[in-house]
C-alpha positions as CSV (number, residue, x, y, z in Angstrom):
1,X,5.0,26.8,14.6
2,X,1.6,25.7,13.2
3,X,2.5,26.8,9.7
4,X,5.7,24.8,9.8
5,X,3.9,21.7,10.9
6,X,1.3,22.2,8.1
7,X,4.1,22.5,5.5
8,X,5.8,19.4,6.8
9,X,2.4,17.5,6.7
10,X,1.8,18.7,3.1
11,X,5.3,17.5,2.1
12,X,4.8,14.1,3.7
13,X,1.3,13.7,2.1
14,X,2.8,14.7,-1.3
15,X,5.5,12.1,-1.0
16,X,3.0,9.4,0.1
17,X,0.8,10.2,-2.9
18,X,3.8,10.5,-5.3
19,X,5.3,7.1,-4.5
20,X,2.6,4.9,-6.1
21,X,2.3,7.4,-9.1
22,X,6.0,7.1,-9.8
23,X,5.8,3.3,-9.4
24,X,2.9,3.2,-11.8
25,X,4.7,5.4,-14.4
26,X,7.8,3.2,-14.2
27,X,5.7,0.1,-14.6
28,X,4.1,1.6,-17.8
29,X,7.6,2.5,-19.0
30,X,8.8,-1.1,-18.4
31,X,5.9,-2.6,-20.3
32,X,6.3,-0.1,-23.1
33,X,10.0,-1.1,-23.5
34,X,9.1,-4.8,-23.4
35,X,6.4,-4.4,-26.0
36,X,8.6,-2.2,-28.2
37,X,11.4,-4.7,-28.0
38,X,9.1,-7.6,-29.0
39,X,7.7,-5.5,-31.9
40,X,11.2,-4.7,-33.1
41,X,12.2,-8.3,-32.9
42,X,9.2,-9.4,-34.9
43,X,10.0,-6.7,-37.6
44,X,13.6,-7.9,-37.7
45,X,12.5,-11.5,-38.1
46,X,10.0,-10.6,-40.8
47,X,12.6,-8.8,-42.8
48,X,15.1,-11.6,-42.3
49,X,12.5,-14.2,-43.4
50,X,11.7,-12.2,-46.6
51,X,15.4,-12.2,-47.6
52,X,16.0,-15.9,-46.8
């Protein structure tokens, strides 16, 4: 019985610790996509301005 409770406690602790890490990773991904989109837009505008 004690071993089962220990395993359940370890799973709960892992989920509690994993939540903020997943949130942080998704925040980094979001900002990476935003910065990449802006950089792509700037490159597109620079190429378009050269041709015009």
